[in-house]
VODO-763654 format. One record per residue: x, y, z of N, C-alpha, C in turn; residue in one letter. Coordinates in pm, whole numbers, plus 50000, padded with zeros to 5 digits. Example, Ala and Ser with C-alpha at 12.3 -4.5 7.8 and 13.67 -1.06 7.14 Angstrom:
<atoms>
513194943150780512304955050780513204967050780a
512854977550708513674989450714512905000350787s
</atoms>
This chain:
<atoms>
389152699703589387942709103574386622700203581m
385632704403668384422697603676383612697503537p
382702689203530381862688703408380962701203394e
380412705203515379522717303514379922727203616i
379862739203577380022750803677378622753803727i
378422752703851377152754903911376682769003900d
377562778803912377242792803911378352801203867l
378092810603775379002821203731378482834203771l
378992841403864378602854303900379552864003833l
379022873403756379922882303676379412896803682r
380192905703624379782919503605379862928203730g
380762923703832380882931603940381872944503916a
381332956403944382192967703921383352967604014v
383102963104142384052961004244383782947804318q
384642938204318384602927204399385652926504512l
385222927404634386212927404740386532913804795l
387722908704771388042895004815388292893804958t
388792904705020389212904805162390192893905203c
391022889805099391942879105130393042883405230r
393482873505308394622875505387395802868105332s
397002874405326398132869205252398612856505325s
398422855205459399032844205529398002835205608d
396722837905574395682830305645395402835405787g
396142845405831395902851605960395072863705951e
394562869306065393842881006056394552892206008p
394022902305940394692913705889395062923506009k
396222929806002396622938906111397242951306038r
397272961906112397972974506071397572978705928g
398532981205845398322986105707397562976405627a
397742963305656397082952505575395552953405593a
395132958805699393632959705727392972969505625l
393732978305562393252988205465393212982205327s
393582969405311393612963805169392452953205161n
391442956905078390322947405066390502937904953c
391612939304878391752930804758390712932704656g
390612945404607389552948604518389822944704374i
388902937704315388982932804173387882941104102e
388232945803975387232952903898386762944403777t
385562948103726384992939403627385212924903655d
384702920703767385142908103828384052897203821a
384462884803846383592873503834384022862003947a
383042853903971383342842804067382572830003999v
383382818703994382822806303952382672797204071a
381552789604080381222782404194380852767704156v
381492758404226381112744104210380982737204350v
379842730104366379592723004492379672732504609d
379202745304598379122754104707380492761204741g
381502757504661382852763104687383302771604565k
384162781404600384672789504496385762782304412i
385582781204279386462774704190387432784904133l
386992796904104387802807504049387252820904079a
388072830504108387632844404147388662854304098v
388232865204048389192875904000388502884003887g
389382889603804388882897003689388012888303598g
387062894003528386092885603445387002876403342r
387902882603278388602875303173389372863603234g
389962866103351390742856503421389812844503459e
388692847003512387752836003553387272829103428v
386882835403326386382829303210387482820503141e
388682824503143389842816203096389922803603181r
389812805303308389922794403402388882783403375a
387652787003348386632777203325386432772503180i
387102780203086387102776702949385652775302899g
385402763802823384032762002764383282752102843d
383672750502980382832742703062381372747503072t
380452738103076379052742103078378732749503219t
378042760203203377602767803323376132766603344v
375802761603467374352758903486373572771803518a
374222781403582373482793103627374382806003618n
373902816303561374632828303544373892840403617v
374602847303707374052859203772374932871203721i
374342880203643375072891903600374632903503691d
375632908403774375182919103870375272932803808v
375612934103689375462945803609376022958803679e
377292957803713378012969503766377742972503912g
377402963103986377242964504132378462958404205r
378352960504334379462956304426379202942904489v
380232934604502380102920504562381142920304676v
380692915704789381562914204904381402899304958l
382352895205040382062882905122380902885305216p
380182875705240379062877505340379742881005472a
378892887305555379392892205683379462879605779w
380462880405867380602870505979380342878606097v
379382876106180379042882606300379552874706424d
380682877906489381342869806581380912871806728p
379872879606760379422881706884378002886406888h
377092875906930375672879506930375002872007053t
373922875807088373012870207196371672869007125h
371602862607000370392863606921369292854206965a
369552844407063368502836807110368022843107244v
366752849107245366222854507361364702855007342f
364042860707444362582861007448362042874107374s
362092884607436361532897607386362552909307403k
362322919407320363142930907336362742939507459y
363662948807500363442956307620363372971607585r
362442976607503362392990107456362173000407579p
361542995807682361273004707794362603008907869d
363552998707861364893002307918365643011807827e
365453011307699365993021507611365513035507646y
364243036707671363703049507713364243053207851e
364353044307945364873046608076366323052308067a
367153047207974368483051807963368433066207907r
367523069007813367423083207771367163092807881i
366383087507968365943095808095367013096708198r
368143090508181369263091408268369613080108355g
368843068708341369303056608418370353048808347e
371363044108431372483036908367372103022608356s
372953015008280372803001108254372802994108392y
373722997608483373802990608605372672993408699l
372113005908693370873009408773369753001808731e
369583000308601368442993308544368622977808585i
369772972508587370042958208629369662957508780a
370012966708868369772965709007368202965309039r
367452971408946365972971108960365352958408908k
366162949108866365602936908809365422937008668g
365982946808595365912946508448367232940708392g
367392944008264368592938908196368582923808182g
369802917908194369972903608173368982895208251i
368912898808386368092890308471366592890508427v
366132901108376364802901708324364542892108208r
365542891708110365432883207996365562868208039t
366392866108141366452852508205365082847508245v
364382855608319363032851708367362202847308249r
362172855208145361322853108025361752841207951e
363072839107931363552827007860363192814407941v
363392814708069363072803308150361582799208134r
360642809308112359282806308093358872801607952d
359842803207861359452799807718359702785307691m
358812779907608358922766407551360052766507459d
360802755407452361922754807356361532757207217e
360482751707167360032754007035359692768007004d
359132775107098358862789607082360142797007069q
361062794207162362352800807157363062798607026l
363002787306974363592784106842362892792306740f
361612792606729360892799306626361042814706614e
361052821006734361252835006734362742838706698v
363662829606743365042832106705365292829606554s
364672819406500364712816906360364452829006270r
363292835606314362822846606240363832858306248r
364512859406363365492870706375366712868006287r
367132854706283368212851206192367922853306046l
366652852206001366232854705868366532869105834l
366152878005930366412892705910367882896505904k
368662889005981370142891405971370622887505836m
370152875605787370452871105659370232880705547q
369072888005559368652898005462369692909505457e
370422911305561371382921605565372802917405517q
372882904305485374182898305431374932890705521g
374472886805641375122878605740374872864005717t
375902855805696375672841605672376482832505766t
377382838605853377972831305966377782840206090t
377262833106196376962839906317377322832606444i
377982838606536378182832906669376962836106754e
376542826606826375422829606922375782824107068i
375622832107161375972829907295374732824707372k
374822816207467373752813607557373822824307674s
373312821907789373512832007887372232838207943g
371102834707889369782838607938369092827308004y
369782816808040369212805708117369602805908259g
370912806708275371672807708408371242797108504l
370822785208456370802773108527371012762208429d
371362750008475371792739908379370722736808286t
369492735008326368302732308236368162741908121e
368152754908163367842764508066369002768707976n
370122768108028371402769907946371482758507838e
371162746307877371172736207781370032737307679l
368922743107731367772745107637368232756007532k
368862766507580369312776007483370332771007378m
371232762907429372282757307339371682747007242l
370652739807287369972731407190369312739207079r
368732750907112368062759607012369122764206917v
370292769006974371332773606889371792762806790i
371952750006835372402739206757371312737106646a
370072737406678368992735306584368972745806477r
369222758406514369292769206417370382766206314l
371522760806355372612757506271372262746506180g
371372736906225371092725606146369962729106039r
369042737606080367822739305994367842752305913e
368872760705927368872773305855370052774105759m
369942780405647371092782405561372092792305616p
372612790405733373602798805799374552789405869l
375822794505890376672787505973376612793806116d
376282785906211376042790506355377172785306440v
377812794606514378932790506607378392791606749v
378322780906829377752781306965378792784207072p
378302794107158379252796907270378382796007407t
379012789407497378372788007633378752799507722f
377762807807761377922820007835377152818507974l
377292807308037376622804908169377042816208266g
378252821308259378702832408345378392845908281a
377172848508258376652860608204376232870008311h
375722864308428375252872008540374932861808643s
374862865608773374552856608875373022857508897t
372292845808886370872846508892370392850009038p
369152854309053368682859009182368602848209289p
368482835109248368422824609347369702822209415e
370762827809373372132825809442372392838909525y
372632836109658372972848009736374402851709715a
375292842109687376642845709661377072842009521r
377852850809450378222847809312379212835609316s
379972834509425381022823309436380322809709425a
379042808609480378312795609472377852793609330d
377412804709261377032802409123378252798509035y
379402804509061380562800508979380842785109002v
380672780509129380882766509155379892757909067d
378612763009054377592755008974378042755908830a
378532766708775378912767508640380082756908613v
381052756608706382162748208683381832733408707i
381102730308813380802716308847379622710108780e
378662719008737377462712508680377292716308528e
377352728908493377002733608368378102729508261m
379342732808285380362729408190380392714808157i
380362705808251380382690908213379152687908125p
377992693108163376802690108080376892695307942a
377432707207923377562713207796378612705207709v
379702701207769380672693807690380132679807662v
379522673007754379012660107734377952660007616e
377222671007607376262672307489376732677407365g
378022680507368378792686907244377952698807192h
377542707307286376682718807260377332732407241l
378732733107264379442746207250380832743907204a
381222753907130382612753807085383562762907163e
382872773007222383532783507301382902784707438f
383652789307538383132794107665383492809607672i
382472816307736382712831107756382302834207897d
382822845407948382632850608078382412865708071v
381402871308137381262885608150382112890008268f
383312894208245384252898208344384012913608364c
383402917208467383012930908489382692934308634e
382832946208682382492950608819381032946408844s
380762939508960379442935609000378972923108925g
379832917508846379362904908772380342893808812v
381462891408726382412881408759383792887908753f
384602886508868385902892408872386922883908804d
388132888608813389292881208751389432867008801l
389292865408940389492852008989388422842608942e
387162847108947386042839608896386252835508749d
386692845208667386832843208528387882832608503t
389032834008581390172824808558389742810508586k
389022808508698388532795608741387612788308636r
386702797008580385752791908476386612789208350i
387512797308312388322795508194389162782008208f
389722780908316390612768808339389782756308320e
388572755608374387762743908354387262742008211e
386862753008148386492751708011387642747807929g
388752753107937389922750907861390332735707885q
390282731408006390632717208034389692707507965r
388492711407934387552702707874387412706307718r
388372713607665388472715507516387652726707465g
387202736307544386502748407487387402759307461l
387182765407350387982777907322387452789707408g
388352799107441388002809507533387692822907461l
386552828307510386182842007476385882850207603k
385952863407593385622870607723384902883207686i
383912887607770383402900907767384372909107860h
385132917807815386242924407891386192938907882a
386452945508000386782959708003385642967807930d
384452964707956383332972207892382992984107974e
382812983108107382382994608189383512999208274i
384282989808323385482993508404386662985308353n
387902989808372389132983308337389532973308446s
389252961108433389532952008541390702942908502l
391222943808381392322934708343391852922208278g
390612922108226390092910008154390802908808025g
391182918307954391992917107829393272911007855t
393942914907954395272909707990395122894308025e
394132890408100393872876908136393592868908007l
392792874007918392422867107795393732864107720a
394642874107704395832871107621396752861107698v
396772862507830397692853207907397212839007894e
395882837107881395302823107874395102818307727m
395502826907627395362822807496393992823407437g
393162832207489391782833707433391782836407287a
390742830807220390602834207076390242849407058v
389442854407151389052868607136388742874707270s
388972887707282388482895807394387562906207329a
386402908307395385272915407324384782926507412e
384342937807346383912950807394385122959607401h
385892959707515387232966607524387062981707519l
385952987207561385843001607564386883008807661i
387053002107776388023006907872389302998707880k
389682993207772390902984907774392112993907811v
393012988907885394172995607933395272996607826s
396233005807844397453005907759398092993107756d
398212987407871398962973607879398152963607803r
396862963407821396032954207746396212956107595g
396222968207545396442970307408397792965207359i
398812968007439400162963807400400242947807399e
399532941607494399542927507497398752921207373m
397672928007343396912922907226397832923907101l
398522935207087399342937306972400372925806948s
400832919307054401772908807044401222894807052r
399872893907040399212880907061398352877206942s
397812865206944396932860906852395452863506896r
395232868607013393892871707059393302882406982t
392092881706934391512891506844390682901306934i
390752913906905389922924306973388662926006892a
387522920706947386182921906885385472934206942v
385222944006860384712956806900383242957706861l
382442963206941380902963206925380272977306941l
380542985506835380072999406841378543000506850p
377822990806810376342991206819375892991406967g
376702985607058376372985907203376373000207261t
377493006807225377603021007274376513029807215i
376223027507084375083034307013373803031507090f
373473018207115372323014707183372103020207323g
373273020707387373223026307528373293041507531l
373473048407415373443062907409374613069007478g
375733061407469376993067107530377853073307414l
378983078407460379873085907367381253079207352r
381693071507452382973067007450382993053307388a
383503052807269383603040307192384953033607218y
385113021307185386333013907192387503021307114a
388733021107164389823028207093390353020706968p
389473020206862389763012006746391093016806680a
391293030006669392413035206598393663032006671r
393713032906800394863028906880395213015006867t
394113006006880394372992006859394932987806723l
394382993706620394872990606485396292995806467i
396523007606511397813013406498398893005806579d
398483000006684399422992306765399812978606704s
398992973906611399172960906549398252950606601g
397312953406678396392943206727395392940206613a
394942927406621393962922906526392562926606567a
391832934606488390552940106519389482933906436v
388402929906503387172924906427385992932506483a
384892932506400383702939006439382532929406456l
381592932006545380352923806564379252933206599a
377982927306606376862935906638376622936506786t
376882925006865376432923306999374892922907009d
374272918406900372832918206898372212911207013f
371342919007086370792914407208369502922207234n
368612918507340367332924607354367312938507419p
368502941707475368582953807559369482965207504g
370742961907522371782972607499372132974007346s
371882963807272372292964207129371172956407046a
369972962007027368972954706963369052955006809p
370132960606745370242960606612371032948606564s
370592941506462371332929106414372022932106284s
372202944806247372702949006118374172950606121s
374892942006041376352944206035376702955805939m
375702960205856375962972405777376022984205871q
375102985005971375182995606069376322995306151l
376782983706192377992981406268379232987706190t
379272984606068380432990005984380313005205979v
379133010705957379003024605952379423031906086a
379003026006197379443030806327380883030206346l
381473019406305382943018106316383623029306243a
383153033706126383703044406047383493057506111c
382183060806137381853074406180382173076606331s
382183066806415382393068906558383763064206609q
384453054306537385643049606586386853052806494m
386603059306388387773063806304388303053206213g
387573042306186388073032206095387663036005956m
388523033405859388203035805716387243025505673t
386493027205570385623016905513386263004005490p
387433004105433388182992205399388492984305530a
389012991405633389312985805759388112979105817e
386972986105821385792981705885385242968905813a
385362969405680384842957405605385702945105629i
387022946405628387922935705660387632931005803n
387402939705898387202936306037385862928306050a
384892931105958383582924405964383522911805883a
384652907905811384612896805719385722886905763t
386882889405707387962879405733388472879605886i
388602891405944388922891106083387932886106180n
386622888406142385542882706218385502867906203a
385852862306091385922847906070386992842306159a
388072849206165389232843906249388782844306399c
387892853206436387452854406576386582843106617a
386052835306520385272823406551385782810406494v
387072811806451387792800206392387122794906266r
386682804506185386022799706055386762805505937r
388052809405960388832816305847389042806805730e
389012793005756389302784505642388092783105547r
386882787205595385692785705513384982798005471d
385152809105558384302820705549385252834005559a
384572844905534385252857605558385962863005440g
386212856205334386912861405216386462852505098s
386672859104977386412852504854387642846204793l
387902834004810389172827204772388782813404728e
389632808604633389392794704581389452785404692v
388472775904699388332766104797387412769204915g
387142782104930386252787005045384802785504999k
383982785605096382492785605073382112798404993k
381182796804898380812807904814379642816404891a
380082822105003379172830505081379502844505038d
378542851604969378762864304918377442872004901m
377622885504885376492894104890376712903404773v
375672905504692375642915804591374892928104645v
375562940204647374982952004696374622961504583y
373502967704605372922976604492373562989804508d
374862990804489375653002404489376783001204390i
377503011904371378603012004270379923014104335e
380023016204472381303018304543381113012704676d
381983004204718381792997504850381723007604968y
382303019904952382213029805056380773034805087r
379813032104996378503035605018377833027405125e
378383016305159377773008305264377803015805399i
378943021405450378913029605569378453043005543p
378753049605428378373063505409376853065705395s
376203055705354374633056605339373993047605445r
374443050605563373903042405680372423043505697a
371783032705743370323033005769369573026405665g
370183022105552369533015005443370123001605428q
369312991405400369832977805368370202978805218n
371502978805189371932979005047372052965504986q
371862955005063372002941505005370942938804903a
371252932904792370322930204686370172914704669m
371262906404676371272892404666372232886904763i
371742877104850372642871004952372732856204904v
373992852104890374262837804850375012830404966l
374572817704991375162809405089375612796705013k
376962794905011377472783104939376932782804794e
376892794904736376532795804587375062795404562g
374242794304668372742793804652372172807704701h
371222812304612370582824204659369622821104771v
369842827204891368992824905007368132837005034v
368472847804974367552859604990367732869404878w
366712875204826366832884204709365842896304726e
366302908204722365352919004737364502920004612s
363152921104629362272922104522362052936304465q
361952936404336361682949204272362862959204264g
364082953704277365212962804280365352970804151v
365182965004037365412971403908364582984803899a
363422985203956362562997103946363033008304030a
363863005904133364293017104224365793017704229r
366553010304166367993010704166368563022604102s
369593028904163370273040804109371543036804037e
371923023904037373103020103974373033022103821v
374053028403765374103030003617373683043603578g
373173051603668372723065303633373873075603654f
</atoms>
């Protein structure tokens, strides 16, 4: 037992541990079990969880050891902090005019053909100074932290040449160093073919021969991702890029089956990808293959919401098949400009038929598995980082059911308060 307990958090009416029994992502019926403790507490030492469970159990575990700091949450709900495993959070400006254009009937691909979408943001990012790009991105991540996110994957993909992809990845690395967040870097050079290339095949060559070696040499990415879609990169392109990334030690992720069913999910499983993401048009064979694999299906309901569409990914079918399902925001300047994991969880429930428990597990422990952070984040367990959020509610199901409000009251990263809502006591409904 250490000489001093750094933090004792107590008084949780519900504490969701989101523990996985085997260290693997939750599947099937297990996804419905959030590991709820009542009248619960957490003891923290050196940023790690020393004890967690019922208040009496935790107090017995620490005995009469000196406690440096006590937070009594007075009957509120405590969850693991969110893990957001798919974002494009480093960019220039939002594209609200395209949101309006979609309402007026223009499709995502039509907007792209007019020079909007990804290519528009590429132009803007290329024009931005690296320090400016860092500063605007830093402010965005602070807003994500306020919603309870403390681990975030960020993809490049708005540079689309070696110089600017490396610039983005350096910004991502700096965000991880300078902010109280864990940042997971992904190289997405194959996000779109830039306009200076007449043939996508030539750009694929540049990604393989120039960009990947530079990214690996600079130790700037943990994963490599490809937008495998009609009019973007086909299966052959994707496989070539994956093979080179894999050969150089990068984990595989894929934007798959978002607009058309090309077989990207099947390729991801065959090549042992960590995750296949989007999956709105995933095939029956793709679902069956996911159910027998370790590849995690990362679903992004905020994208469909942002695009104003109706066909969400088949979450219920995926879960019932036994596939491992995670949730993410897809936070980006155009199709998914919301960075709220609370909204993502709400959409997963109301639009994809997931229960609140399933959605919360998918946004915590399963999301951590989708970025290989399950040893540190995604659940409240002894030895893991004390990344947790106090919500100003009395039942965890209020997070999705009361969508549109930030219910977070206190956000803790490794046992330290990194954000706290001001004046909560005067407006809280807890206890009435």
